[in-house]
N, CA and C atoms of all chains as a GROMACS GRO file, in nm:
protein
  612
    1MET      N    1   0.083  -0.121   0.000
    1MET     CA    2   0.000   0.000   0.000
    1MET      C    3   0.086   0.126   0.000
    2ILE      N    4   0.184   0.128   0.097
    2ILE     CA    5   0.272   0.244   0.104
    2ILE      C    6   0.356   0.254  -0.024
    3THR      N    7   0.403   0.137  -0.074
    3THR     CA    8   0.485   0.142  -0.196
    3THR      C    9   0.403   0.192  -0.315
    4GLU      N   10   0.272   0.159  -0.318
    4GLU     CA   11   0.190   0.208  -0.429
    4GLU      C   12   0.172   0.358  -0.422
    5ILE      N   13   0.156   0.411  -0.299
    5ILE     CA   14   0.143   0.557  -0.286
    5ILE      C   15   0.270   0.626  -0.335
    6PHE      N   16   0.387   0.570  -0.294
    6PHE     CA   17   0.512   0.629  -0.341
    6PHE      C   18   0.525   0.617  -0.492
    7ALA      N   19   0.477   0.503  -0.548
    7ALA     CA   20   0.483   0.486  -0.694
    7ALA      C   21   0.397   0.590  -0.764
    8TRP      N   22   0.278   0.621  -0.707
    8TRP     CA   23   0.193   0.724  -0.769
    8TRP      C   24   0.259   0.861  -0.763
    9ILE      N   25   0.322   0.892  -0.646
    9ILE     CA   26   0.390   1.022  -0.635
    9ILE      C   27   0.502   1.033  -0.738
   10ALA      N   28   0.582   0.923  -0.748
   10ALA     CA   29   0.691   0.924  -0.845
   10ALA      C   30   0.639   0.935  -0.987
   11ALA      N   31   0.527   0.867  -1.016
   11ALA     CA   32   0.470   0.872  -1.151
   11ALA      C   33   0.424   1.013  -1.184
   12VAL      N   34   0.360   1.081  -1.086
   12VAL     CA   35   0.317   1.220  -1.110
   12VAL      C   36   0.438   1.309  -1.137
   13ALA      N   37   0.547   1.290  -1.060
   13ALA     CA   38   0.667   1.372  -1.082
   13ALA      C   39   0.727   1.346  -1.220
   14ILE      N   40   0.730   1.218  -1.260
   14ILE     CA   41   0.791   1.184  -1.390
   14ILE      C   42   0.709   1.242  -1.505
   15VAL      N   43   0.575   1.223  -1.498
   15VAL     CA   44   0.491   1.273  -1.607
   15VAL      C   45   0.495   1.426  -1.612
   16ALA      N   46   0.495   1.490  -1.493
   16ALA     CA   47   0.503   1.637  -1.491
   16ALA      C   48   0.635   1.684  -1.550
   17GLY      N   49   0.743   1.611  -1.522
   17GLY     CA   50   0.872   1.647  -1.582
   17GLY      C   51   0.869   1.638  -1.733
   18GLY      N   52   0.809   1.529  -1.784
   18GLY     CA   53   0.797   1.515  -1.930
   18GLY      C   54   0.713   1.626  -1.991
   19VAL      N   55   0.602   1.662  -1.922
   19VAL     CA   56   0.514   1.767  -1.976
   19VAL      C   57   0.587   1.902  -1.975
   20PHE      N   58   0.667   1.928  -1.869
   20PHE     CA   59   0.742   2.054  -1.867
   20PHE      C   60   0.847   2.057  -1.978
   21GLY      N   61   0.909   1.940  -2.006
   21GLY     CA   62   1.003   1.935  -2.118
   21GLY      C   63   0.934   1.965  -2.251
   22LEU      N   64   0.812   1.909  -2.267
   22LEU     CA   65   0.734   1.936  -2.388
   22LEU      C   66   0.700   2.084  -2.398
   23LEU      N   67   0.664   2.147  -2.282
   23LEU     CA   68   0.631   2.291  -2.282
   23LEU      C   69   0.753   2.373  -2.320
   24ALA      N   70   0.872   2.330  -2.271
   24ALA     CA   71   0.993   2.402  -2.309
   24ALA      C   72   1.015   2.395  -2.459
   25GLY      N   73   0.992   2.276  -2.517
   25GLY     CA   74   1.006   2.263  -2.662
   25GLY      C   75   0.908   2.350  -2.737
   26ILE      N   76   0.780   2.350  -2.692
   26ILE     CA   77   0.678   2.434  -2.758
   26ILE      C   78   0.717   2.581  -2.749
   27GLY      N   79   0.765   2.622  -2.629
   27GLY     CA   80   0.803   2.762  -2.611
   27GLY      C   81   0.918   2.801  -2.702
   28VAL      N   82   1.018   2.714  -2.711
   28VAL     CA   83   1.134   2.747  -2.795
   28VAL      C   84   1.094   2.752  -2.941
   29LEU      N   85   0.997   2.668  -2.979
   29LEU     CA   86   0.957   2.668  -3.120
   29LEU      C   87   0.866   2.786  -3.153
   30ARG      N   88   0.773   2.822  -3.061
   30ARG     CA   89   0.664   2.911  -3.099
   30ARG      C   90   0.683   3.058  -3.059
   31LEU      N   91   0.765   3.084  -2.956
   31LEU     CA   92   0.774   3.223  -2.909
   31LEU      C   93   0.849   3.309  -3.012
   32PRO      N   94   0.821   3.438  -3.014
   32PRO     CA   95   0.860   3.519  -3.130
   32PRO      C   96   1.005   3.567  -3.132
   33ASP      N   97   1.075   3.567  -3.019
   33ASP     CA   98   1.200   3.642  -3.018
   33ASP      C   99   1.299   3.570  -2.927
   34LEU      N  100   1.427   3.600  -2.940
   34LEU     CA  101   1.531   3.524  -2.870
   34LEU      C  102   1.514   3.526  -2.719
   35TYR      N  103   1.479   3.642  -2.664
   35TYR     CA  104   1.476   3.655  -2.518
   35TYR      C  105   1.356   3.584  -2.457
   36THR      N  106   1.241   3.586  -2.526
   36THR     CA  107   1.126   3.510  -2.476
   36THR      C  108   1.152   3.360  -2.487
   37ARG      N  109   1.221   3.319  -2.595
   37ARG     CA  110   1.257   3.178  -2.607
   37ARG      C  111   1.350   3.135  -2.495
   38MET      N  112   1.442   3.227  -2.458
   38MET     CA  113   1.536   3.196  -2.352
   38MET      C  114   1.463   3.175  -2.218
   39HIS      N  115   1.361   3.258  -2.196
   39HIS     CA  116   1.278   3.245  -2.075
   39HIS      C  117   1.212   3.108  -2.071
   40ALA      N  118   1.153   3.064  -2.185
   40ALA     CA  119   1.088   2.933  -2.188
   40ALA      C  120   1.190   2.822  -2.165
   41ALA      N  121   1.304   2.830  -2.233
   41ALA     CA  122   1.401   2.720  -2.227
   41ALA      C  123   1.461   2.706  -2.089
   42SER      N  124   1.500   2.819  -2.027
   42SER     CA  125   1.570   2.805  -1.900
   42SER      C  126   1.475   2.760  -1.789
   43LYS      N  127   1.354   2.822  -1.780
   43LYS     CA  128   1.265   2.787  -1.668
   43LYS      C  129   1.203   2.649  -1.686
   44ALA      N  130   1.135   2.628  -1.801
   44ALA     CA  131   1.064   2.501  -1.817
   44ALA      C  132   1.162   2.385  -1.830
   45GLY      N  133   1.276   2.408  -1.895
   45GLY     CA  134   1.373   2.300  -1.908
   45GLY      C  135   1.429   2.259  -1.773
   46LEU      N  136   1.459   2.357  -1.688
   46LEU     CA  137   1.510   2.327  -1.553
   46LEU      C  138   1.409   2.247  -1.474
   47VAL      N  139   1.281   2.291  -1.475
   47VAL     CA  140   1.178   2.221  -1.396
   47VAL      C  141   1.155   2.081  -1.452
   48GLY      N  142   1.159   2.066  -1.586
   48GLY     CA  143   1.138   1.934  -1.644
   48GLY      C  144   1.244   1.834  -1.601
   49ALA      N  145   1.372   1.872  -1.616
   49ALA     CA  146   1.480   1.780  -1.578
   49ALA      C  147   1.482   1.759  -1.426
   50GLY      N  148   1.453   1.866  -1.350
   50GLY     CA  149   1.453   1.854  -1.204
   50GLY      C  150   1.344   1.759  -1.155
   51LEU      N  151   1.224   1.763  -1.218
   51LEU     CA  152   1.117   1.674  -1.173
   51LEU      C  153   1.148   1.528  -1.205
   52THR      N  154   1.215   1.502  -1.318
   52THR     CA  155   1.254   1.362  -1.342
   52THR      C  156   1.357   1.315  -1.238
   53LEU      N  157   1.447   1.408  -1.196
   53LEU     CA  158   1.542   1.370  -1.090
   53LEU      C  159   1.470   1.343  -0.958
   54VAL      N  160   1.364   1.423  -0.928
   54VAL     CA  161   1.282   1.395  -0.809
   54VAL      C  162   1.218   1.257  -0.821
   55GLY      N  163   1.171   1.224  -0.943
   55GLY     CA  164   1.110   1.093  -0.966
   55GLY      C  165   1.206   0.980  -0.938
   56ILE      N  166   1.332   0.990  -0.988
   56ILE     CA  167   1.426   0.880  -0.965
   56ILE      C  168   1.464   0.873  -0.818
   57ALA      N  169   1.465   0.987  -0.747
   57ALA     CA  170   1.495   0.983  -0.604
   57ALA      C  171   1.386   0.907  -0.529
   58ILE      N  172   1.258   0.927  -0.568
   58ILE     CA  173   1.149   0.856  -0.499
   58ILE      C  174   1.150   0.708  -0.536
   59VAL      N  175   1.176   0.676  -0.666
   59VAL     CA  176   1.171   0.537  -0.710
   59VAL      C  177   1.282   0.456  -0.646
   60ALA      N  178   1.405   0.511  -0.645
   60ALA     CA  179   1.519   0.434  -0.596
   60ALA      C  180   1.510   0.415  -0.444
   61ALA      N  181   1.469   0.521  -0.370
   61ALA     CA  182   1.461   0.515  -0.223
   61ALA      C  183   1.590   0.462  -0.162
   62ASP      N  184   1.702   0.508  -0.216
   62ASP     CA  185   1.835   0.466  -0.169
   62ASP      C  186   1.913   0.594  -0.141
   63SER      N  187   1.982   0.598  -0.027
   63SER     CA  188   2.038   0.726   0.017
   63SER      C  189   2.140   0.781  -0.082
   64SER      N  190   2.221   0.693  -0.145
   64SER     CA  191   2.321   0.744  -0.239
   64SER      C  192   2.254   0.803  -0.363
   65ILE      N  193   2.147   0.737  -0.412
   65ILE     CA  194   2.078   0.788  -0.531
   65ILE      C  195   2.006   0.919  -0.499
   66VAL      N  196   1.945   0.924  -0.377
   66VAL     CA  197   1.874   1.046  -0.338
   66VAL      C  198   1.972   1.162  -0.329
   67LEU      N  199   2.092   1.135  -0.272
   67LEU     CA  200   2.192   1.241  -0.262
   67LEU      C  201   2.237   1.287  -0.399
   68ARG      N  202   2.256   1.193  -0.492
   68ARG     CA  203   2.298   1.232  -0.627
   68ARG      C  204   2.189   1.310  -0.698
   69ALA      N  205   2.062   1.271  -0.676
   69ALA     CA  206   1.953   1.345  -0.739
   69ALA      C  207   1.946   1.488  -0.685
   70ILE      N  208   1.962   1.502  -0.552
   70ILE     CA  209   1.960   1.637  -0.494
   70ILE      C  210   2.076   1.719  -0.546
   71LEU      N  211   2.194   1.653  -0.556
   71LEU     CA  212   2.312   1.721  -0.612
   71LEU      C  213   2.286   1.768  -0.754
   72GLY      N  214   2.223   1.679  -0.834
   72GLY     CA  215   2.192   1.716  -0.972
   72GLY      C  216   2.096   1.833  -0.979
   73ILE      N  217   1.991   1.833  -0.894
   73ILE     CA  218   1.892   1.942  -0.897
   73ILE      C  219   1.958   2.073  -0.857
   74VAL      N  220   2.040   2.070  -0.748
   74VAL     CA  221   2.106   2.194  -0.703
   74VAL      C  222   2.201   2.246  -0.811
   75PHE      N  223   2.276   2.153  -0.872
   75PHE     CA  224   2.369   2.193  -0.977
   75PHE      C  225   2.296   2.257  -1.095
   76LEU      N  226   2.186   2.192  -1.134
   76LEU     CA  227   2.107   2.244  -1.247
   76LEU      C  228   2.048   2.381  -1.214
   77ALA      N  229   1.996   2.395  -1.090
   77ALA     CA  230   1.934   2.522  -1.050
   77ALA      C  231   2.038   2.632  -1.039
   78LEU      N  232   2.165   2.595  -1.013
   78LEU     CA  233   2.269   2.698  -1.009
   78LEU      C  234   2.317   2.737  -1.149
   79THR      N  235   2.330   2.638  -1.240
   79THR     CA  236   2.397   2.666  -1.367
   79THR      C  237   2.303   2.717  -1.476
   80THR      N  238   2.176   2.673  -1.476
   80THR     CA  239   2.088   2.712  -1.586
   80THR      C  240   2.063   2.863  -1.592
   81PRO      N  241   2.031   2.932  -1.479
   81PRO     CA  242   2.014   3.077  -1.489
   81PRO      C  243   2.142   3.149  -1.528
   82VAL      N  244   2.258   3.096  -1.481
   82VAL     CA  245   2.385   3.162  -1.514
   82VAL      C  246   2.411   3.155  -1.664
   83SER      N  247   2.388   3.036  -1.723
   83SER     CA  248   2.415   3.024  -1.866
   83SER      C  249   2.316   3.107  -1.947
   84ALA      N  250   2.189   3.112  -1.903
   84ALA     CA  251   2.090   3.193  -1.975
   84ALA      C  252   2.127   3.341  -1.967
   85HIS      N  253   2.172   3.385  -1.847
   85HIS     CA  254   2.212   3.525  -1.831
   85HIS      C  255   2.331   3.559  -1.919
   86LEU      N  256   2.431   3.470  -1.921
   86LEU     CA  257   2.550   3.495  -2.005
   86LEU      C  258   2.512   3.506  -2.151
   87LEU      N  259   2.424   3.414  -2.196
   87LEU     CA  260   2.384   3.416  -2.337
   87LEU      C  261   2.306   3.542  -2.370
   88ALA      N  262   2.216   3.584  -2.278
   88ALA     CA  263   2.138   3.705  -2.304
   88ALA      C  264   2.229   3.827  -2.308
   89ARG      N  265   2.328   3.832  -2.218
   89ARG     CA  266   2.421   3.945  -2.215
   89ARG      C  267   2.502   3.951  -2.344
   90ALA      N  268   2.551   3.834  -2.388
   90ALA     CA  269   2.628   3.830  -2.512
   90ALA      C  270   2.542   3.871  -2.630
   91ALA      N  271   2.414   3.826  -2.631
   91ALA     CA  272   2.327   3.860  -2.743
   91ALA      C  273   2.295   4.009  -2.745
   92ILE      N  274   2.274   4.069  -2.625
   92ILE     CA  275   2.249   4.214  -2.619
   92ILE      C  276   2.370   4.290  -2.671
   93LYS      N  277   2.490   4.247  -2.626
   93LYS     CA  278   2.610   4.319  -2.670
   93LYS      C  279   2.639   4.296  -2.817
   94ALA      N  280   2.592   4.184  -2.871
   94ALA     CA  281   2.611   4.159  -3.014
   94ALA      C  282   2.510   4.233  -3.099
   95GLY      N  283   2.414   4.304  -3.035
   95GLY     CA  284   2.325   4.390  -3.111
   95GLY      C  285   2.191   4.330  -3.145
   96HIS      N  286   2.150   4.221  -3.074
   96HIS     CA  287   2.017   4.166  -3.096
   96HIS      C  288   1.919   4.243  -3.009
   97VAL      N  289   1.832   4.320  -3.072
   97VAL     CA  290   1.739   4.405  -2.997
   97VAL      C  291   1.615   4.324  -2.963
   98PRO      N  292   1.568   4.328  -2.837
   98PRO     CA  293   1.442   4.260  -2.803
   98PRO      C  294   1.323   4.320  -2.876
   99LEU      N  295   1.216   4.240  -2.891
   99LEU     CA  296   1.094   4.289  -2.952
   99LEU      C  297   1.031   4.397  -2.864
  100ASN      N  298   0.953   4.486  -2.929
  100ASN     CA  299   0.878   4.591  -2.859
  100ASN      C  300   0.969   4.682  -2.777
  101THR      N  301   1.091   4.703  -2.826
  101THR     CA  302   1.180   4.794  -2.756
  101THR      C  303   1.156   4.935  -2.808
  102ASP      N  304   1.157   5.030  -2.713
  102ASP     CA  305   1.142   5.170  -2.752
  102ASP      C  306   1.275   5.218  -2.809
  103THR      N  307   1.285   5.226  -2.941
  103THR     CA  308   1.413   5.258  -3.003
  103THR      C  309   1.441   5.407  -3.007
  104THR      N  310   1.339   5.490  -2.971
  104THR     CA  311   1.364   5.634  -2.975
  104THR      C  312   1.457   5.676  -2.863
  105GLU      N  313   1.449   5.601  -2.748
  105GLU     CA  314   1.536   5.634  -2.636
  105GLU      C  315   1.670   5.566  -2.654
  106LYS      N  316   1.775   5.642  -2.647
  106LYS     CA  317   1.908   5.584  -2.670
  106LYS      C  318   1.953   5.508  -2.546
  107SER      N  319   1.975   5.378  -2.560
  107SER     CA  320   2.019   5.297  -2.446
  107SER      C  321   2.157   5.243  -2.476
  108ASP      N  322   2.251   5.271  -2.387
  108ASP     CA  323   2.386   5.217  -2.406
  108ASP      C  324   2.406   5.101  -2.309
  109SER      N  325   2.425   4.981  -2.366
  109SER     CA  326   2.440   4.862  -2.283
  109SER      C  327   2.585   4.819  -2.281
  110MET      N  328  -0.337  -0.178  -1.071
  110MET     CA  329  -0.200  -0.176  -1.122
  110MET      C  330  -0.101  -0.180  -1.007
  111SER      N  331   0.005  -0.252  -1.025
  111SER     CA  332   0.109  -0.256  -0.922
  111SER      C  333   0.200  -0.135  -0.935
  112GLY      N  334   0.287  -0.117  -0.835
  112GLY     CA  335   0.373   0.001  -0.834
  112GLY      C  336   0.467   0.004  -0.952
  113ALA      N  337   0.526  -0.112  -0.986
  113ALA     CA  338   0.625  -0.115  -1.096
  113ALA      C  339   0.558  -0.081  -1.229
  114GLU      N  340   0.432  -0.132  -1.248
  114GLU     CA  341   0.362  -0.101  -1.373
  114GLU      C  342   0.334   0.048  -1.386
  115ILE      N  343   0.289   0.110  -1.274
  115ILE     CA  344   0.260   0.254  -1.276
  115ILE      C  345   0.383   0.333  -1.319
  116ILE      N  346   0.499   0.295  -1.258
  116ILE     CA  347   0.620   0.371  -1.288
  116ILE      C  348   0.665   0.348  -1.432
  117THR      N  349   0.648   0.224  -1.482
  117THR     CA  350   0.685   0.198  -1.621
  117THR      C  351   0.600   0.281  -1.718
  118TRP      N  352   0.466   0.284  -1.693
  118TRP     CA  353   0.379   0.365  -1.779
  118TRP      C  354   0.415   0.512  -1.773
  119ALA      N  355   0.442   0.560  -1.649
  119ALA     CA  356   0.478   0.702  -1.635
  119ALA      C  357   0.606   0.732  -1.710
  120CYS      N  358   0.703   0.640  -1.706
  120CYS     CA  359   0.829   0.662  -1.777
  120CYS      C  360   0.806   0.669  -1.927
  121TRP      N  361   0.717   0.579  -1.979
  121TRP     CA  362   0.694   0.584  -2.125
  121TRP      C  363   0.625   0.712  -2.165
  122ILE      N  364   0.526   0.758  -2.082
  122ILE     CA  365   0.458   0.885  -2.116
  122ILE      C  366   0.558   1.000  -2.111
  123GLY      N  367   0.643   1.001  -2.006
  123GLY     CA  368   0.743   1.107  -1.996
  123GLY      C  369   0.841   1.104  -2.112
  124LEU      N  370   0.882   0.982  -2.154
  124LEU     CA  371   0.974   0.972  -2.268
  124LEU      C  372   0.909   1.024  -2.396
  125GLY      N  373   0.776   0.996  -2.413
  125GLY     CA  374   0.708   1.047  -2.531
  125GLY      C  375   0.704   1.199  -2.533
  126CYS      N  376   0.669   1.260  -2.417
  126CYS     CA  377   0.663   1.406  -2.408
  126CYS      C  378   0.800   1.467  -2.434
  127LEU      N  379   0.904   1.408  -2.372
  127LEU     CA  380   1.038   1.463  -2.391
  127LEU      C  381   1.083   1.449  -2.537
  128SER      N  382   1.040   1.339  -2.604
  128SER     CA  383   1.077   1.323  -2.745
  128SER      C  384   1.015   1.432  -2.830
  129LEU      N  385   0.885   1.462  -2.803
  129LEU     CA  386   0.820   1.570  -2.880
  129LEU      C  387   0.891   1.704  -2.856
  130GLY      N  388   0.926   1.729  -2.728
  130GLY     CA  389   0.997   1.854  -2.697
  130GLY      C  390   1.131   1.861  -2.768
  131LEU      N  391   1.205   1.747  -2.769
  131LEU     CA  392   1.334   1.743  -2.840
  131LEU      C  393   1.316   1.769  -2.988
  132LEU      N  394   1.207   1.712  -3.045
  132LEU     CA  395   1.182   1.732  -3.189
  132LEU      C  396   1.161   1.880  -3.219
  133MET      N  397   1.078   1.948  -3.136
  133MET     CA  398   1.054   2.091  -3.158
  133MET      C  399   1.181   2.171  -3.141
  134THR      N  400   1.264   2.132  -3.041
  134THR     CA  401   1.390   2.205  -3.021
  134THR      C  402   1.484   2.188  -3.139
  135ILE      N  403   1.483   2.067  -3.200
  135ILE     CA  404   1.569   2.045  -3.315
  135ILE      C  405   1.521   2.126  -3.435
  136VAL      N  406   1.386   2.139  -3.447
  136VAL     CA  407   1.333   2.226  -3.554
  136VAL      C  408   1.383   2.369  -3.535
  137ARG      N  409   1.382   2.417  -3.408
  137ARG     CA  410   1.433   2.553  -3.381
  137ARG      C  411   1.582   2.560  -3.409
  138LEU      N  412   1.656   2.451  -3.381
  138LEU     CA  413   1.800   2.449  -3.408
  138LEU      C  414   1.825   2.462  -3.557
  139ILE      N  415   1.741   2.400  -3.639
  139ILE     CA  416   1.760   2.409  -3.784
  139ILE      C  417   1.714   2.546  -3.835
  140LEU      N  418   1.594   2.593  -3.788
  140LEU     CA  419   1.538   2.719  -3.839
  140LEU      C  420   1.617   2.839  -3.790
  141GLY      N  421   1.646   2.837  -3.656
  141GLY     CA  422   1.698   2.947  -3.577
  141GLY      C  423   1.759   3.062  -3.654
  142PRO      N  424   1.697   3.178  -3.660
  142PRO     CA  425   1.748   3.282  -3.749
  142PRO      C  426   1.886   3.334  -3.709
  143THR      N  427   1.918   3.335  -3.581
  143THR     CA  428   2.048   3.390  -3.542
  143THR      C  429   2.128   3.285  -3.467
  144LEU      N  430   2.257   3.316  -3.444
  144LEU     CA  431   2.345   3.223  -3.373
  144LEU      C  432   2.301   3.200  -3.228
  145PRO      N  433   2.263   3.305  -3.148
  145PRO     CA  434   2.218   3.277  -3.011
  145PRO      C  435   2.096   3.187  -3.004
  146ASP      N  436   2.007   3.191  -3.104
  146ASP     CA  437   1.894   3.098  -3.106
  146ASP      C  438   1.942   2.955  -3.110
  147ARG      N  439   2.043   2.931  -3.195
  147ARG     CA  440   2.092   2.794  -3.209
  147ARG      C  441   2.164   2.749  -3.082
  148ILE      N  442   2.238   2.841  -3.018
  148ILE     CA  443   2.305   2.806  -2.892
  148ILE      C  444   2.203   2.771  -2.786
  149LEU      N  445   2.094   2.850  -2.781
  149LEU     CA  446   1.986   2.824  -2.685
  149LEU      C  447   1.923   2.688  -2.710
  150ALA      N  448   1.902   2.653  -2.838
  150ALA     CA  449   1.842   2.523  -2.870
  150ALA      C  450   1.937   2.410  -2.828
  151LEU      N  451   2.068   2.427  -2.848
  151LEU     CA  452   2.164   2.325  -2.805
  151LEU      C  453   2.161   2.307  -2.654
  152ASP      N  454   2.151   2.420  -2.580
  152ASP     CA  455   2.145   2.414  -2.434
  152ASP      C  456   2.022   2.336  -2.390
  153LEU      N  457   1.906   2.366  -2.452
  153LEU     CA  458   1.783   2.295  -2.415
  153LEU      C  459   1.792   2.148  -2.452
  154ILE      N  460   1.862   2.115  -2.563
  154ILE     CA  461   1.878   1.974  -2.601
  154ILE      C  462   1.956   1.898  -2.495
  155THR      N  463   2.061   1.960  -2.439
  155THR     CA  464   2.136   1.889  -2.334
  155THR      C  465   2.050   1.872  -2.208
  156VAL      N  466   1.970   1.975  -2.173
  156VAL     CA  467   1.888   1.962  -2.052
  156VAL      C  468   1.780   1.855  -2.071
  157LEU      N  469   1.716   1.852  -2.190
  157LEU     CA  470   1.615   1.749  -2.216
  157LEU      C  471   1.679   1.612  -2.225
  158GLY      N  472   1.803   1.604  -2.277
  158GLY     CA  473   1.873   1.477  -2.280
  158GLY      C  474   1.904   1.426  -2.141
  159LEU      N  475   1.929   1.520  -2.049
  159LEU     CA  476   1.948   1.483  -1.907
  159LEU      C  477   1.823   1.414  -1.853
  160GLY      N  478   1.705   1.475  -1.881
  160GLY     CA  479   1.581   1.412  -1.838
  160GLY      C  480   1.560   1.275  -1.901
  161PHE      N  481   1.597   1.264  -2.028
  161PHE     CA  482   1.587   1.137  -2.101
  161PHE      C  483   1.671   1.029  -2.034
  162VAL      N  484   1.798   1.064  -2.001
  162VAL     CA  485   1.890   0.968  -1.939
  162VAL      C  486   1.834   0.922  -1.805
  163VAL      N  487   1.775   1.017  -1.727
  163VAL     CA  488   1.720   0.980  -1.597
  163VAL      C  489   1.602   0.884  -1.614
  164LEU      N  490   1.515   0.910  -1.713
  164LEU     CA  491   1.401   0.820  -1.734
  164LEU      C  492   1.448   0.682  -1.779
  165VAL      N  493   1.552   0.676  -1.864
  165VAL     CA  494   1.606   0.546  -1.906
  165VAL      C  495   1.665   0.474  -1.785
  166ALA      N  496   1.727   0.549  -1.693
  166ALA     CA  497   1.781   0.488  -1.571
  166ALA      C  498   1.669   0.425  -1.488
  167ILE      N  499   1.552   0.493  -1.479
  167ILE     CA  500   1.440   0.435  -1.404
  167ILE      C  501   1.389   0.309  -1.474
  168LEU      N  502   1.378   0.314  -1.608
  168LEU     CA  503   1.321   0.201  -1.683
  168LEU      C  504   1.409   0.078  -1.675
  169THR      N  505   1.542   0.098  -1.690
  169THR     CA  506   1.631  -0.019  -1.695
  169THR      C  507   1.675  -0.062  -1.556
  170GLY      N  508   1.667   0.028  -1.456
  170GLY     CA  509   1.712  -0.008  -1.322
  170GLY      C  510   1.860   0.014  -1.298
  171TYR      N  511   1.933   0.062  -1.399
  171TYR     CA  512   2.075   0.095  -1.381
  171TYR      C  513   2.085   0.237  -1.325
  172TYR      N  514   2.087   0.250  -1.191
  172TYR     CA  515   2.085   0.384  -1.132
  172TYR      C  516   2.217   0.456  -1.147
  173LEU      N  517   2.319   0.384  -1.202
  173LEU     CA  518   2.448   0.448  -1.229
  173LEU      C  519   2.433   0.561  -1.331
  174TYR      N  520   2.325   0.555  -1.412
  174TYR     CA  521   2.304   0.656  -1.515
  174TYR      C  522   2.284   0.797  -1.457
  175VAL      N  523   2.251   0.806  -1.326
  175VAL     CA  524   2.233   0.939  -1.266
  175VAL      C  525   2.365   1.016  -1.271
  176ASP      N  526   2.478   0.945  -1.249
  176ASP     CA  527   2.609   1.011  -1.259
  176ASP      C  528   2.630   1.067  -1.399
  177ILE      N  529   2.590   0.987  -1.500
  177ILE     CA  530   2.605   1.032  -1.639
  177ILE      C  531   2.520   1.156  -1.662
  178ALA      N  532   2.399   1.160  -1.600
  178ALA     CA  533   2.312   1.276  -1.617
  178ALA      C  534   2.376   1.400  -1.557
  179ILE      N  535   2.440   1.387  -1.440
  179ILE     CA  536   2.505   1.503  -1.378
  179ILE      C  537   2.621   1.551  -1.466
  180ALA      N  538   2.698   1.455  -1.521
  180ALA     CA  539   2.809   1.492  -1.609
  180ALA      C  540   2.758   1.563  -1.734
  181LEU      N  541   2.642   1.516  -1.785
  181LEU     CA  542   2.583   1.580  -1.903
  181LEU      C  543   2.541   1.724  -1.873
  182GLY      N  544   2.487   1.747  -1.752
  182GLY     CA  545   2.451   1.883  -1.713
  182GLY      C  546   2.573   1.974  -1.709
  183LEU      N  547   2.684   1.921  -1.652
  183LEU     CA  548   2.808   1.999  -1.646
  183LEU      C  549   2.858   2.033  -1.786
  184LEU      N  550   2.852   1.933  -1.875
  184LEU     CA  551   2.898   1.954  -2.013
  184LEU      C  552   2.814   2.060  -2.084
  185GLY      N  553   2.680   2.054  -2.065
  185GLY     CA  554   2.594   2.151  -2.129
  185GLY      C  555   2.620   2.292  -2.080
  186PHE      N  556   2.641   2.307  -1.947
  186PHE     CA  557   2.669   2.439  -1.892
  186PHE      C  558   2.799   2.495  -1.949
  187LEU      N  559   2.905   2.411  -1.950
  187LEU     CA  560   3.034   2.461  -1.998
  187LEU      C  561   3.028   2.496  -2.146
  188SER      N  562   2.958   2.415  -2.227
  188SER     CA  563   2.951   2.446  -2.370
  188SER      C  564   2.873   2.573  -2.394
  189THR      N  565   2.764   2.596  -2.316
  189THR     CA  566   2.688   2.720  -2.334
  189THR      C  567   2.771   2.842  -2.296
  190VAL      N  568   2.848   2.831  -2.185
  190VAL     CA  569   2.935   2.942  -2.145
  190VAL      C  570   3.038   2.971  -2.254
  191ALA      N  571   3.096   2.864  -2.311
  191ALA     CA  572   3.197   2.882  -2.416
  191ALA      C  573   3.136   2.948  -2.539
  192PHE      N  574   3.015   2.905  -2.579
  192PHE     CA  575   2.950   2.966  -2.695
  192PHE      C  576   2.914   3.112  -2.669
  193ALA      N  577   2.870   3.142  -2.545
  193ALA     CA  578   2.836   3.280  -2.512
  193ALA      C  579   2.961   3.369  -2.518
  194ARG      N  580   3.074   3.316  -2.468
  194ARG     CA  581   3.199   3.391  -2.478
  194ARG      C  582   3.235   3.415  -2.624
  195TYR      N  583   3.209   3.314  -2.706
  195TYR     CA  584   3.239   3.327  -2.849
  195TYR      C  585   3.156   3.437  -2.913
  196VAL      N  586   3.026   3.438  -2.880
  196VAL     CA  587   2.939   3.543  -2.936
  196VAL      C  588   2.986   3.680  -2.889
  197LEU      N  589   3.023   3.689  -2.759
  197LEU     CA  590   3.067   3.817  -2.702
  197LEU      C  591   3.196   3.865  -2.771
  198LYS      N  592   3.293   3.773  -2.786
  198LYS     CA  593   3.422   3.810  -2.848
  198LYS      C  594   3.402   3.852  -2.992
  199ARG      N  595   3.310   3.780  -3.062
  199ARG     CA  596   3.287   3.815  -3.202
  199ARG      C  597   3.222   3.952  -3.214
  200ALA      N  598   3.131   3.984  -3.118
  200ALA     CA  599   3.068   4.116  -3.122
  200ALA      C  600   3.169   4.225  -3.094
  201GLU      N  601   3.262   4.200  -2.998
  201GLU     CA  602   3.363   4.301  -2.967
  201GLU      C  603   3.461   4.318  -3.081
  202ALA      N  604   3.493   4.210  -3.151
  202ALA     CA  605   3.587   4.219  -3.262
  202ALA      C  606   3.526   4.291  -3.381
  203GLY      N  607   3.394   4.274  -3.399
  203GLY     CA  608   3.329   4.336  -3.515
  203GLY      C  609   3.300   4.482  -3.496
  204ARG      N  610   3.314   4.531  -3.372
  204ARG     CA  611   3.278   4.670  -3.342
  204ARG      C  612   3.386   4.768  -3.387
   0.00000   0.00000   0.00000
């Protein structure tokens, strides 16, 4: 009984991770501009991969696997925003202007 | 349904969703009008591949794959940083 409850929790985490990965793909394909795509990819991609790691932590129920899954989630949560920020900064400096920017005001970045 | 069956079905549904997401990301990688778009698509491909590896680890029972997933995350982060530096250097050189 208890194992079935844990199996359902893990199944919900795994399916939610897959759905978030699908949402990240839809966002990257459909959104209109580089910076909005970056928002979809970094947030939804992080949550998708993180939820699958939560799923394997619940399924394995082994302290070493749980520790590795937590390590993976923390590592992912630290690195994904940093890489998205670096890419956005490089793109801004390379002259990619975001959509709906007020171009009359001179902005020096 | 028993616990193992539930988890197997959930893994297959998750693998299907992740495959569709990977397919859309690859379309963006091919279409991508600018270089940062393609770098972003590559970054998302590594993150979705991480989720894929974790789901395969649950399906096969080889939990050693979690280490490979962490290494893949590190590789994706470093490659994105390197590509961002490349874009930055190219913009500074062209100015």
